[in-house]
VEXKOLLUM-134107 format. One record per residue (C-alpha): residue number from 1; x, y, z; residue in one letter. Coordinates in nm, 2 decimals. Last residue first. Layout:
N
<node><n>NUM</n><u>X</u><v>Y</v><w>Z</w><res>A</res></node>
...
END
This chain:
137
<node><n>137</n><u>0.29</u><v>2.92</v><w>-1.16</w><res>R</res></node>
<node><n>136</n><u>0.65</u><v>2.95</v><w>-1.06</w><res>P</res></node>
<node><n>135</n><u>0.89</u><v>3.09</v><w>-1.32</w><res>S</res></node>
<node><n>134</n><u>1.11</u><v>2.85</v><w>-1.51</w><res>R</res></node>
<node><n>133</n><u>1.48</u><v>2.89</v><w>-1.56</w><res>G</res></node>
<node><n>132</n><u>1.56</u><v>2.67</v><w>-1.27</w><res>P</res></node>
<node><n>131</n><u>1.30</u><v>2.41</v><w>-1.18</w><res>S</res></node>
<node><n>130</n><u>1.35</u><v>2.30</v><w>-0.82</w><res>A</res></node>
<node><n>129</n><u>1.44</u><v>2.65</v><w>-0.70</w><res>S</res></node>
<node><n>128</n><u>1.12</u><v>2.80</v><w>-0.83</w><res>A</res></node>
<node><n>127</n><u>0.91</u><v>2.52</v><w>-0.69</w><res>A</res></node>
<node><n>126</n><u>1.08</u><v>2.55</v><w>-0.35</w><res>S</res></node>
<node><n>125</n><u>1.01</u><v>2.93</v><w>-0.34</w><res>K</res></node>
<node><n>124</n><u>0.65</u><v>2.89</v><w>-0.45</w><res>K</res></node>
<node><n>123</n><u>0.59</u><v>2.63</v><w>-0.18</w><res>K</res></node>
<node><n>122</n><u>0.75</u><v>2.85</v><w>0.08</w><res>A</res></node>
<node><n>121</n><u>0.53</u><v>3.14</v><w>-0.03</w><res>K</res></node>
<node><n>120</n><u>0.22</u><v>2.92</v><w>-0.02</w><res>I</res></node>
<node><n>119</n><u>0.30</u><v>2.80</v><w>0.33</w><res>L</res></node>
<node><n>118</n><u>0.36</u><v>3.15</v><w>0.46</w><res>S</res></node>
<node><n>117</n><u>0.03</u><v>3.27</v><w>0.31</w><res>E</res></node>
<node><n>116</n><u>-0.15</u><v>2.98</v><w>0.48</w><res>L</res></node>
<node><n>115</n><u>0.02</u><v>3.07</v><w>0.81</w><res>R</res></node>
<node><n>114</n><u>-0.08</u><v>3.44</v><w>0.77</w><res>A</res></node>
<node><n>113</n><u>-0.44</u><v>3.33</v><w>0.70</w><res>L</res></node>
<node><n>112</n><u>-0.46</u><v>3.12</v><w>1.01</w><res>D</res></node>
<node><n>111</n><u>-0.31</u><v>3.40</v><w>1.22</w><res>Q</res></node>
<node><n>110</n><u>-0.56</u><v>3.65</v><w>1.08</w><res>A</res></node>
<node><n>109</n><u>-0.83</u><v>3.41</v><w>1.19</w><res>S</res></node>
<node><n>108</n><u>-1.02</u><v>3.19</v><w>0.95</w><res>L</res></node>
<node><n>107</n><u>-1.39</u><v>3.14</v><w>0.98</w><res>E</res></node>
<node><n>106</n><u>-1.47</u><v>2.83</v><w>0.78</w><res>G</res></node>
<node><n>105</n><u>-1.67</u><v>2.74</v><w>0.48</w><res>A</res></node>
<node><n>104</n><u>-1.55</u><v>3.01</v><w>0.24</w><res>D</res></node>
<node><n>103</n><u>-1.18</u><v>2.93</v><w>0.28</w><res>L</res></node>
<node><n>102</n><u>-1.25</u><v>2.56</v><w>0.25</w><res>L</res></node>
<node><n>101</n><u>-1.46</u><v>2.61</v><w>-0.06</w><res>G</res></node>
<node><n>100</n><u>-1.19</u><v>2.83</v><w>-0.22</w><res>Q</res></node>
<node><n>99</n><u>-0.93</u><v>2.57</v><w>-0.14</w><res>V</res></node>
<node><n>98</n><u>-1.14</u><v>2.31</v><w>-0.32</w><res>M</res></node>
<node><n>97</n><u>-1.23</u><v>2.54</v><w>-0.61</w><res>P</res></node>
<node><n>96</n><u>-0.85</u><v>2.61</v><w>-0.66</w><res>T</res></node>
<node><n>95</n><u>-0.74</u><v>2.25</v><w>-0.64</w><res>L</res></node>
<node><n>94</n><u>-0.93</u><v>2.11</v><w>-0.94</w><res>A</res></node>
<node><n>93</n><u>-0.88</u><v>1.73</v><w>-0.93</w><res>G</res></node>
<node><n>92</n><u>-1.24</u><v>1.65</v><w>-1.02</w><res>N</res></node>
<node><n>91</n><u>-1.35</u><v>1.86</v><w>-0.72</w><res>F</res></node>
<node><n>90</n><u>-1.55</u><v>1.60</v><w>-0.52</w><res>A</res></node>
<node><n>89</n><u>-1.38</u><v>1.29</v><w>-0.64</w><res>N</res></node>
<node><n>88</n><u>-1.01</u><v>1.38</v><w>-0.70</w><res>K</res></node>
<node><n>87</n><u>-0.98</u><v>1.66</v><w>-0.44</w><res>L</res></node>
<node><n>86</n><u>-1.19</u><v>1.46</v><w>-0.19</w><res>A</res></node>
<node><n>85</n><u>-0.96</u><v>1.16</v><w>-0.23</w><res>Y</res></node>
<node><n>84</n><u>-0.65</u><v>1.37</v><w>-0.21</w><res>L</res></node>
<node><n>83</n><u>-0.77</u><v>1.53</v><w>0.11</w><res>L</res></node>
<node><n>82</n><u>-0.85</u><v>1.19</v><w>0.27</w><res>E</res></node>
<node><n>81</n><u>-0.51</u><v>1.05</v><w>0.16</w><res>G</res></node>
<node><n>80</n><u>-0.34</u><v>1.36</v><w>0.31</w><res>R</res></node>
<node><n>79</n><u>-0.52</u><v>1.31</v><w>0.64</w><res>Q</res></node>
<node><n>78</n><u>-0.42</u><v>0.94</v><w>0.65</w><res>A</res></node>
<node><n>77</n><u>-0.06</u><v>1.01</v><w>0.58</w><res>Q</res></node>
<node><n>76</n><u>-0.05</u><v>1.30</v><w>0.83</w><res>E</res></node>
<node><n>75</n><u>-0.21</u><v>1.08</v><w>1.10</w><res>R</res></node>
<node><n>74</n><u>0.06</u><v>0.83</v><w>1.04</w><res>T</res></node>
<node><n>73</n><u>0.03</u><v>0.49</v><w>0.89</w><res>V</res></node>
<node><n>72</n><u>0.12</u><v>0.15</v><w>1.02</w><res>A</res></node>
<node><n>71</n><u>-0.08</u><v>0.20</v><w>1.34</w><res>S</res></node>
<node><n>70</n><u>0.00</u><v>-0.05</v><w>1.62</w><res>R</res></node>
<node><n>69</n><u>-0.19</u><v>-0.36</v><w>1.73</w><res>F</res></node>
<node><n>68</n><u>-0.10</u><v>-0.60</v><w>2.01</w><res>R</res></node>
<node><n>67</n><u>-0.23</u><v>-0.95</v><w>1.99</w><res>T</res></node>
<node><n>66</n><u>-0.26</u><v>-1.14</v><w>2.32</w><res>V</res></node>
<node><n>65</n><u>-0.27</u><v>-1.51</v><w>2.36</w><res>H</res></node>
<node><n>64</n><u>0.11</u><v>-1.55</v><w>2.39</w><res>G</res></node>
<node><n>63</n><u>0.26</u><v>-1.25</v><w>2.22</w><res>T</res></node>
<node><n>62</n><u>0.10</u><v>-1.17</v><w>1.88</w><res>K</res></node>
<node><n>61</n><u>0.22</u><v>-0.86</v><w>1.70</w><res>E</res></node>
<node><n>60</n><u>-0.01</u><v>-0.68</v><w>1.47</w><res>A</res></node>
<node><n>59</n><u>0.05</u><v>-0.39</v><w>1.22</w><res>S</res></node>
<node><n>58</n><u>-0.23</u><v>-0.15</v><w>1.12</w><res>L</res></node>
<node><n>57</n><u>-0.31</u><v>0.03</v><w>0.79</w><res>L</res></node>
<node><n>56</n><u>-0.14</u><v>-0.23</v><w>0.57</w><res>G</res></node>
<node><n>55</n><u>-0.46</u><v>-0.35</v><w>0.41</w><res>K</res></node>
<node><n>54</n><u>-0.43</u><v>-0.70</v><w>0.57</w><res>A</res></node>
<node><n>53</n><u>-0.37</u><v>-0.53</v><w>0.91</w><res>V</res></node>
<node><n>52</n><u>-0.68</u><v>-0.31</v><w>0.85</w><res>M</res></node>
<node><n>51</n><u>-0.88</u><v>-0.63</v><w>0.78</w><res>R</res></node>
<node><n>50</n><u>-0.77</u><v>-0.77</v><w>1.11</w><res>D</res></node>
<node><n>49</n><u>-0.87</u><v>-0.45</v><w>1.29</w><res>M</res></node>
<node><n>48</n><u>-1.21</u><v>-0.45</v><w>1.13</w><res>L</res></node>
<node><n>47</n><u>-1.27</u><v>-0.82</v><w>1.22</w><res>T</res></node>
<node><n>46</n><u>-1.14</u><v>-0.75</v><w>1.58</w><res>R</res></node>
<node><n>45</n><u>-1.38</u><v>-0.46</v><w>1.62</w><res>V</res></node>
<node><n>44</n><u>-1.68</u><v>-0.65</v><w>1.49</w><res>T</res></node>
<node><n>43</n><u>-1.60</u><v>-0.95</v><w>1.70</w><res>S</res></node>
<node><n>42</n><u>-1.56</u><v>-0.74</v><w>2.01</w><res>Y</res></node>
<node><n>41</n><u>-1.91</u><v>-0.59</v><w>1.96</w><res>T</res></node>
<node><n>40</n><u>-1.96</u><v>-0.25</v><w>1.82</w><res>W</res></node>
<node><n>39</n><u>-2.20</u><v>-0.01</v><w>2.00</w><res>G</res></node>
<node><n>38</n><u>-2.03</u><v>0.28</v><w>1.82</w><res>T</res></node>
<node><n>37</n><u>-1.98</u><v>0.56</v><w>2.07</w><res>K</res></node>
<node><n>36</n><u>-2.04</u><v>0.37</v><w>2.40</w><res>S</res></node>
<node><n>35</n><u>-1.84</u><v>0.07</v><w>2.28</w><res>R</res></node>
<node><n>34</n><u>-1.54</u><v>0.26</v><w>2.13</w><res>L</res></node>
<node><n>33</n><u>-1.30</u><v>0.24</v><w>2.42</w><res>K</res></node>
<node><n>32</n><u>-1.41</u><v>-0.11</v><w>2.52</w><res>E</res></node>
<node><n>31</n><u>-1.37</u><v>-0.23</v><w>2.17</w><res>Q</res></node>
<node><n>30</n><u>-1.03</u><v>-0.07</v><w>2.15</w><res>I</res></node>
<node><n>29</n><u>-0.92</u><v>-0.24</v><w>2.47</w><res>A</res></node>
<node><n>28</n><u>-1.06</u><v>-0.57</v><w>2.35</w><res>P</res></node>
<node><n>27</n><u>-0.87</u><v>-0.53</v><w>2.02</w><res>A</res></node>
<node><n>26</n><u>-0.54</u><v>-0.49</v><w>2.20</w><res>S</res></node>
<node><n>25</n><u>-0.32</u><v>-0.18</v><w>2.21</w><res>C</res></node>
<node><n>24</n><u>0.02</u><v>-0.05</v><w>2.13</w><res>P</res></node>
<node><n>23</n><u>-0.10</u><v>0.22</v><w>2.08</w><res>E</res></node>
<node><n>22</n><u>-0.37</u><v>0.40</v><w>2.28</w><res>A</res></node>
<node><n>21</n><u>-0.45</u><v>0.73</v><w>2.12</w><res>D</res></node>
<node><n>20</n><u>-0.33</u><v>0.63</v><w>1.77</w><res>W</res></node>
<node><n>19</n><u>-0.53</u><v>0.31</v><w>1.81</w><res>V</res></node>
<node><n>18</n><u>-0.85</u><v>0.50</v><w>1.89</w><res>A</res></node>
<node><n>17</n><u>-0.80</u><v>0.72</v><w>1.58</w><res>K</res></node>
<node><n>16</n><u>-0.73</u><v>0.41</v><w>1.37</w><res>I</res></node>
<node><n>15</n><u>-1.06</u><v>0.24</v><w>1.47</w><res>I</res></node>
<node><n>14</n><u>-1.29</u><v>0.53</v><w>1.40</w><res>T</res></node>
<node><n>13</n><u>-1.11</u><v>0.62</v><w>1.08</w><res>W</res></node>
<node><n>12</n><u>-1.14</u><v>0.25</v><w>0.97</w><res>E</res></node>
<node><n>11</n><u>-1.52</u><v>0.27</v><w>1.04</w><res>A</res></node>
<node><n>10</n><u>-1.55</u><v>0.58</v><w>0.82</w><res>E</res></node>
<node><n>9</n><u>-1.35</u><v>0.41</v><w>0.54</w><res>T</res></node>
<node><n>8</n><u>-0.98</u><v>0.49</v><w>0.50</w><res>L</res></node>
<node><n>7</n><u>-0.78</u><v>0.59</v><w>0.20</w><res>E</res></node>
<node><n>6</n><u>-0.40</u><v>0.61</v><w>0.22</w><res>V</res></node>
<node><n>5</n><u>-0.24</u><v>0.76</v><w>-0.09</w><res>G</res></node>
<node><n>4</n><u>0.09</u><v>0.88</v><w>0.06</w><res>D</res></node>
<node><n>3</n><u>0.16</u><v>0.54</v><w>0.23</w><res>K</res></node>
<node><n>2</n><u>0.13</u><v>0.34</v><w>-0.09</w><res>R</res></node>
<node><n>1</n><u>0.00</u><v>0.00</v><w>0.00</w><res>M</res></node>
END
C-alpha cells in the first residue's frame, strides 16, 4: 500500500483514531474504548482491525494469547489521503475550487491566513528552486 495515498472508510477512521490514542493496544481495549460511541461488539472490532492489518493500515504482533496492534500509517498520511480523495472525487482534481470552498466554509483568523500565506510562499520558493529557468505558476 502506498503510504501517501491512504484511503480509510469511516469505520477504519474510528478504529485508527482509537489506536493512535492508545498504541500499542489490543482489540478488547479498542472495543471497550469505542463501545459507547459505536455499539460495536468485540468480533466487529477484531474483524475490522484484522482487515486493516491486511490492508497495511495496522500492524499486529502476537505475544502468547494477546495480539497488540499499532498504526502502520501516520495521521498525516491518512489526512493527506483523505484530502487527495476529496480533491479527486468532489472537485475533479481542481485544487482552486477546493481551497476556495475551504476558505468560504470556515472562519479563519488572521493567524490562520498568515500561516497559509507563509505555506504558499514557501511552496513557490521551493518550486522555483526545483525548476531553474522556469517561473513558478
